Chimera marker file (.cmm) of the C-alpha trace (Angstrom):
<marker_set name="trace">
<marker id="1" x="70.854" y="105.207" z="104.885" r="1" g="1" b="0" radius="0.5"/>
<marker id="2" x="67.926" y="107.425" z="104.616" r="1" g="1" b="0" radius="0.5"/>
<marker id="3" x="67.194" y="107.228" z="108.288" r="1" g="1" b="0" radius="0.5"/>
<marker id="4" x="70.628" y="108.815" z="109.049" r="1" g="1" b="0" radius="0.5"/>
<marker id="5" x="70.081" y="111.641" z="106.642" r="1" g="1" b="0" radius="0.5"/>
<marker id="6" x="66.560" y="112.223" z="108.013" r="1" g="1" b="0" radius="0.5"/>
<marker id="7" x="67.838" y="112.040" z="111.566" r="1" g="1" b="0" radius="0.5"/>
<marker id="8" x="70.811" y="114.540" z="110.650" r="1" g="1" b="0" radius="0.5"/>
<marker id="9" x="68.186" y="116.944" z="108.933" r="1" g="1" b="0" radius="0.5"/>
<marker id="10" x="65.772" y="116.914" z="112.115" r="1" g="1" b="0" radius="0.5"/>
<marker id="11" x="68.638" y="117.630" z="114.370" r="1" g="1" b="0" radius="0.5"/>
<marker id="12" x="69.916" y="120.455" z="112.085" r="1" g="1" b="0" radius="0.5"/>
<marker id="13" x="66.665" y="122.061" z="111.799" r="1" g="1" b="0" radius="0.5"/>
<marker id="14" x="66.100" y="121.945" z="115.716" r="1" g="1" b="0" radius="0.5"/>
<marker id="15" x="69.619" y="123.568" z="116.221" r="1" g="1" b="0" radius="0.5"/>
<marker id="16" x="68.936" y="126.158" z="113.540" r="1" g="1" b="0" radius="0.5"/>
<marker id="17" x="65.455" y="126.956" z="114.900" r="1" g="1" b="0" radius="0.5"/>
<marker id="18" x="67.316" y="127.074" z="118.325" r="1" g="1" b="0" radius="0.5"/>
<marker id="19" x="69.613" y="129.678" z="117.392" r="1" g="1" b="0" radius="0.5"/>
<marker id="20" x="67.230" y="131.808" z="115.387" r="1" g="1" b="0" radius="0.5"/>
<marker id="21" x="64.571" y="131.805" z="118.090" r="1" g="1" b="0" radius="0.5"/>
<marker id="22" x="66.770" y="132.038" z="121.052" r="1" g="1" b="0" radius="0.5"/>
<marker id="23" x="66.193" y="135.743" z="121.635" r="1" g="1" b="0" radius="0.5"/>
<marker id="24" x="62.124" y="135.311" z="121.570" r="1" g="1" b="0" radius="0.5"/>
<marker id="25" x="62.183" y="131.962" z="123.296" r="1" g="1" b="0" radius="0.5"/>
<marker id="26" x="64.744" y="131.475" z="126.028" r="1" g="1" b="0" radius="0.5"/>
<marker id="27" x="63.864" y="127.711" z="126.075" r="1" g="1" b="0" radius="0.5"/>
<marker id="28" x="64.670" y="127.114" z="122.331" r="1" g="1" b="0" radius="0.5"/>
<marker id="29" x="68.144" y="125.618" z="123.187" r="1" g="1" b="0" radius="0.5"/>
<marker id="30" x="66.648" y="123.236" z="125.835" r="1" g="1" b="0" radius="0.5"/>
<marker id="31" x="64.101" y="122.193" z="123.117" r="1" g="1" b="0" radius="0.5"/>
<marker id="32" x="66.722" y="121.551" z="120.433" r="1" g="1" b="0" radius="0.5"/>
<marker id="33" x="68.615" y="119.387" z="123.116" r="1" g="1" b="0" radius="0.5"/>
<marker id="34" x="65.553" y="117.341" z="123.577" r="1" g="1" b="0" radius="0.5"/>
<marker id="35" x="64.777" y="117.024" z="119.913" r="1" g="1" b="0" radius="0.5"/>
<marker id="36" x="68.518" y="115.764" z="119.617" r="1" g="1" b="0" radius="0.5"/>
<marker id="37" x="68.241" y="113.374" z="122.424" r="1" g="1" b="0" radius="0.5"/>
<marker id="38" x="65.014" y="111.916" z="121.291" r="1" g="1" b="0" radius="0.5"/>
<marker id="39" x="66.114" y="111.566" z="117.686" r="1" g="1" b="0" radius="0.5"/>
<marker id="40" x="69.420" y="109.801" z="118.752" r="1" g="1" b="0" radius="0.5"/>
<marker id="41" x="67.376" y="107.404" z="121.127" r="1" g="1" b="0" radius="0.5"/>
<marker id="42" x="64.956" y="106.479" z="118.285" r="1" g="1" b="0" radius="0.5"/>
<marker id="43" x="67.510" y="105.949" z="115.690" r="1" g="1" b="0" radius="0.5"/>
<marker id="44" x="69.660" y="103.693" z="118.196" r="1" g="1" b="0" radius="0.5"/>
<marker id="45" x="66.384" y="101.850" z="119.120" r="1" g="1" b="0" radius="0.5"/>
<marker id="46" x="65.666" y="101.226" z="115.534" r="1" g="1" b="0" radius="0.5"/>
<marker id="47" x="69.418" y="99.944" z="114.897" r="1" g="1" b="0" radius="0.5"/>
<marker id="48" x="69.249" y="97.418" z="117.770" r="1" g="1" b="0" radius="0.5"/>
<marker id="49" x="65.909" y="96.291" z="116.812" r="1" g="1" b="0" radius="0.5"/>
<marker id="50" x="66.767" y="95.492" z="113.271" r="1" g="1" b="0" radius="0.5"/>
<marker id="51" x="69.999" y="93.849" z="114.834" r="1" g="1" b="0" radius="0.5"/>
<marker id="52" x="67.849" y="91.662" z="116.846" r="1" g="1" b="0" radius="0.5"/>
<marker id="53" x="65.499" y="90.756" z="114.042" r="1" g="1" b="0" radius="0.5"/>
<marker id="54" x="68.462" y="89.957" z="111.762" r="1" g="1" b="0" radius="0.5"/>
<marker id="55" x="69.955" y="87.567" z="114.700" r="1" g="1" b="0" radius="0.5"/>
<marker id="56" x="66.502" y="85.948" z="115.184" r="1" g="1" b="0" radius="0.5"/>
<marker id="57" x="66.339" y="85.204" z="111.412" r="1" g="1" b="0" radius="0.5"/>
<marker id="58" x="69.739" y="83.732" z="111.364" r="1" g="1" b="0" radius="0.5"/>
<marker id="59" x="68.693" y="81.283" z="114.202" r="1" g="1" b="0" radius="0.5"/>
<marker id="60" x="65.727" y="80.289" z="112.370" r="1" g="1" b="0" radius="0.5"/>
<marker id="61" x="67.744" y="79.681" z="109.204" r="1" g="1" b="0" radius="0.5"/>
<marker id="62" x="70.341" y="77.856" z="111.347" r="1" g="1" b="0" radius="0.5"/>
<marker id="63" x="67.644" y="75.628" z="112.787" r="1" g="1" b="0" radius="0.5"/>
<marker id="64" x="66.293" y="74.745" z="109.403" r="1" g="1" b="0" radius="0.5"/>
<marker id="65" x="69.650" y="73.799" z="108.120" r="1" g="1" b="0" radius="0.5"/>
<marker id="66" x="70.313" y="71.550" z="111.260" r="1" g="1" b="0" radius="0.5"/>
<marker id="67" x="66.871" y="69.905" z="110.637" r="1" g="1" b="0" radius="0.5"/>
<marker id="68" x="67.595" y="69.366" z="106.963" r="1" g="1" b="0" radius="0.5"/>
<marker id="69" x="71.288" y="67.956" z="107.950" r="1" g="1" b="0" radius="0.5"/>
<marker id="70" x="69.513" y="65.524" z="110.479" r="1" g="1" b="0" radius="0.5"/>
<marker id="71" x="67.166" y="64.333" z="107.795" r="1" g="1" b="0" radius="0.5"/>
<marker id="72" x="69.765" y="63.667" z="105.430" r="1" g="1" b="0" radius="0.5"/>
<marker id="73" x="71.836" y="61.923" z="108.268" r="1" g="1" b="0" radius="0.5"/>
<marker id="74" x="68.820" y="59.449" z="108.572" r="1" g="1" b="0" radius="0.5"/>
<marker id="75" x="68.734" y="58.776" z="104.872" r="1" g="1" b="0" radius="0.5"/>
<marker id="76" x="72.393" y="58.153" z="104.405" r="1" g="1" b="0" radius="0.5"/>
<marker id="77" x="73.501" y="54.675" z="103.334" r="1" g="1" b="0" radius="0.5"/>
<marker id="78" x="74.797" y="52.389" z="106.383" r="1" g="1" b="0" radius="0.5"/>
<marker id="79" x="78.632" y="52.426" z="105.121" r="1" g="1" b="0" radius="0.5"/>
<marker id="80" x="78.650" y="56.282" z="104.923" r="1" g="1" b="0" radius="0.5"/>
<marker id="81" x="77.103" y="56.917" z="108.184" r="1" g="1" b="0" radius="0.5"/>
<marker id="82" x="80.513" y="56.812" z="110.180" r="1" g="1" b="0" radius="0.5"/>
<marker id="83" x="81.818" y="59.521" z="107.807" r="1" g="1" b="0" radius="0.5"/>
<marker id="84" x="78.564" y="61.749" z="108.078" r="1" g="1" b="0" radius="0.5"/>
<marker id="85" x="78.918" y="61.441" z="111.882" r="1" g="1" b="0" radius="0.5"/>
<marker id="86" x="82.424" y="62.629" z="111.858" r="1" g="1" b="0" radius="0.5"/>
<marker id="87" x="81.389" y="65.805" z="109.949" r="1" g="1" b="0" radius="0.5"/>
<marker id="88" x="78.462" y="66.628" z="111.985" r="1" g="1" b="0" radius="0.5"/>
<marker id="89" x="80.270" y="68.363" z="114.907" r="1" g="1" b="0" radius="0.5"/>
<marker id="90" x="82.385" y="70.361" z="112.621" r="1" g="1" b="0" radius="0.5"/>
<marker id="91" x="79.293" y="71.544" z="110.732" r="1" g="1" b="0" radius="0.5"/>
<marker id="92" x="77.284" y="72.389" z="113.748" r="1" g="1" b="0" radius="0.5"/>
<marker id="93" x="79.878" y="74.330" z="115.524" r="1" g="1" b="0" radius="0.5"/>
<marker id="94" x="78.836" y="77.983" z="116.191" r="1" g="1" b="0" radius="0.5"/>
<marker id="95" x="80.281" y="80.676" z="113.836" r="1" g="1" b="0" radius="0.5"/>
<marker id="96" x="82.951" y="82.965" z="115.287" r="1" g="1" b="0" radius="0.5"/>
<marker id="97" x="81.142" y="86.144" z="115.420" r="1" g="1" b="0" radius="0.5"/>
<link id1="1" id2="2" r="1" g="1" b="0" radius="0.2"/>
<link id1="2" id2="3" r="1" g="1" b="0" radius="0.2"/>
<link id1="3" id2="4" r="1" g="1" b="0" radius="0.2"/>
<link id1="4" id2="5" r="1" g="1" b="0" radius="0.2"/>
<link id1="5" id2="6" r="1" g="1" b="0" radius="0.2"/>
<link id1="6" id2="7" r="1" g="1" b="0" radius="0.2"/>
<link id1="7" id2="8" r="1" g="1" b="0" radius="0.2"/>
<link id1="8" id2="9" r="1" g="1" b="0" radius="0.2"/>
<link id1="9" id2="10" r="1" g="1" b="0" radius="0.2"/>
<link id1="10" id2="11" r="1" g="1" b="0" radius="0.2"/>
<link id1="11" id2="12" r="1" g="1" b="0" radius="0.2"/>
<link id1="12" id2="13" r="1" g="1" b="0" radius="0.2"/>
<link id1="13" id2="14" r="1" g="1" b="0" radius="0.2"/>
<link id1="14" id2="15" r="1" g="1" b="0" radius="0.2"/>
<link id1="15" id2="16" r="1" g="1" b="0" radius="0.2"/>
<link id1="16" id2="17" r="1" g="1" b="0" radius="0.2"/>
<link id1="17" id2="18" r="1" g="1" b="0" radius="0.2"/>
<link id1="18" id2="19" r="1" g="1" b="0" radius="0.2"/>
<link id1="19" id2="20" r="1" g="1" b="0" radius="0.2"/>
<link id1="20" id2="21" r="1" g="1" b="0" radius="0.2"/>
<link id1="21" id2="22" r="1" g="1" b="0" radius="0.2"/>
<link id1="22" id2="23" r="1" g="1" b="0" radius="0.2"/>
<link id1="23" id2="24" r="1" g="1" b="0" radius="0.2"/>
<link id1="24" id2="25" r="1" g="1" b="0" radius="0.2"/>
<link id1="25" id2="26" r="1" g="1" b="0" radius="0.2"/>
<link id1="26" id2="27" r="1" g="1" b="0" radius="0.2"/>
<link id1="27" id2="28" r="1" g="1" b="0" radius="0.2"/>
<link id1="28" id2="29" r="1" g="1" b="0" radius="0.2"/>
<link id1="29" id2="30" r="1" g="1" b="0" radius="0.2"/>
<link id1="30" id2="31" r="1" g="1" b="0" radius="0.2"/>
<link id1="31" id2="32" r="1" g="1" b="0" radius="0.2"/>
<link id1="32" id2="33" r="1" g="1" b="0" radius="0.2"/>
<link id1="33" id2="34" r="1" g="1" b="0" radius="0.2"/>
<link id1="34" id2="35" r="1" g="1" b="0" radius="0.2"/>
<link id1="35" id2="36" r="1" g="1" b="0" radius="0.2"/>
<link id1="36" id2="37" r="1" g="1" b="0" radius="0.2"/>
<link id1="37" id2="38" r="1" g="1" b="0" radius="0.2"/>
<link id1="38" id2="39" r="1" g="1" b="0" radius="0.2"/>
<link id1="39" id2="40" r="1" g="1" b="0" radius="0.2"/>
<link id1="40" id2="41" r="1" g="1" b="0" radius="0.2"/>
<link id1="41" id2="42" r="1" g="1" b="0" radius="0.2"/>
<link id1="42" id2="43" r="1" g="1" b="0" radius="0.2"/>
<link id1="43" id2="44" r="1" g="1" b="0" radius="0.2"/>
<link id1="44" id2="45" r="1" g="1" b="0" radius="0.2"/>
<link id1="45" id2="46" r="1" g="1" b="0" radius="0.2"/>
<link id1="46" id2="47" r="1" g="1" b="0" radius="0.2"/>
<link id1="47" id2="48" r="1" g="1" b="0" radius="0.2"/>
<link id1="48" id2="49" r="1" g="1" b="0" radius="0.2"/>
<link id1="49" id2="50" r="1" g="1" b="0" radius="0.2"/>
<link id1="50" id2="51" r="1" g="1" b="0" radius="0.2"/>
<link id1="51" id2="52" r="1" g="1" b="0" radius="0.2"/>
<link id1="52" id2="53" r="1" g="1" b="0" radius="0.2"/>
<link id1="53" id2="54" r="1" g="1" b="0" radius="0.2"/>
<link id1="54" id2="55" r="1" g="1" b="0" radius="0.2"/>
<link id1="55" id2="56" r="1" g="1" b="0" radius="0.2"/>
<link id1="56" id2="57" r="1" g="1" b="0" radius="0.2"/>
<link id1="57" id2="58" r="1" g="1" b="0" radius="0.2"/>
<link id1="58" id2="59" r="1" g="1" b="0" radius="0.2"/>
<link id1="59" id2="60" r="1" g="1" b="0" radius="0.2"/>
<link id1="60" id2="61" r="1" g="1" b="0" radius="0.2"/>
<link id1="61" id2="62" r="1" g="1" b="0" radius="0.2"/>
<link id1="62" id2="63" r="1" g="1" b="0" radius="0.2"/>
<link id1="63" id2="64" r="1" g="1" b="0" radius="0.2"/>
<link id1="64" id2="65" r="1" g="1" b="0" radius="0.2"/>
<link id1="65" id2="66" r="1" g="1" b="0" radius="0.2"/>
<link id1="66" id2="67" r="1" g="1" b="0" radius="0.2"/>
<link id1="67" id2="68" r="1" g="1" b="0" radius="0.2"/>
<link id1="68" id2="69" r="1" g="1" b="0" radius="0.2"/>
<link id1="69" id2="70" r="1" g="1" b="0" radius="0.2"/>
<link id1="70" id2="71" r="1" g="1" b="0" radius="0.2"/>
<link id1="71" id2="72" r="1" g="1" b="0" radius="0.2"/>
<link id1="72" id2="73" r="1" g="1" b="0" radius="0.2"/>
<link id1="73" id2="74" r="1" g="1" b="0" radius="0.2"/>
<link id1="74" id2="75" r="1" g="1" b="0" radius="0.2"/>
<link id1="75" id2="76" r="1" g="1" b="0" radius="0.2"/>
<link id1="76" id2="77" r="1" g="1" b="0" radius="0.2"/>
<link id1="77" id2="78" r="1" g="1" b="0" radius="0.2"/>
<link id1="78" id2="79" r="1" g="1" b="0" radius="0.2"/>
<link id1="79" id2="80" r="1" g="1" b="0" radius="0.2"/>
<link id1="80" id2="81" r="1" g="1" b="0" radius="0.2"/>
<link id1="81" id2="82" r="1" g="1" b="0" radius="0.2"/>
<link id1="82" id2="83" r="1" g="1" b="0" radius="0.2"/>
<link id1="83" id2="84" r="1" g="1" b="0" radius="0.2"/>
<link id1="84" id2="85" r="1" g="1" b="0" radius="0.2"/>
<link id1="85" id2="86" r="1" g="1" b="0" radius="0.2"/>
<link id1="86" id2="87" r="1" g="1" b="0" radius="0.2"/>
<link id1="87" id2="88" r="1" g="1" b="0" radius="0.2"/>
<link id1="88" id2="89" r="1" g="1" b="0" radius="0.2"/>
<link id1="89" id2="90" r="1" g="1" b="0" radius="0.2"/>
<link id1="90" id2="91" r="1" g="1" b="0" radius="0.2"/>
<link id1="91" id2="92" r="1" g="1" b="0" radius="0.2"/>
<link id1="92" id2="93" r="1" g="1" b="0" radius="0.2"/>
<link id1="93" id2="94" r="1" g="1" b="0" radius="0.2"/>
<link id1="94" id2="95" r="1" g="1" b="0" radius="0.2"/>
<link id1="95" id2="96" r="1" g="1" b="0" radius="0.2"/>
<link id1="96" id2="97" r="1" g="1" b="0" radius="0.2"/>
</marker_set>
């Protein structure tokens, strides 16, 4: 949440400075546009990177759970193996996201 507030403040300061200084510096509006674009691109890149990290972590957790399920399947009593084998495809199905 802090990153969004900080980005908003950076953009607001850039535009306020651009409108205050536009008579002295004719390129102030262009500078404000550049600051806005760079800030939004950085924010978007940060959001995408965090999403990528979260998906990678989820894959690692899923791999660990599947390894644990495989280990458990090897240690199941022989009379319970058919039941365990029927449950396995249902448990390892990909989630619907």
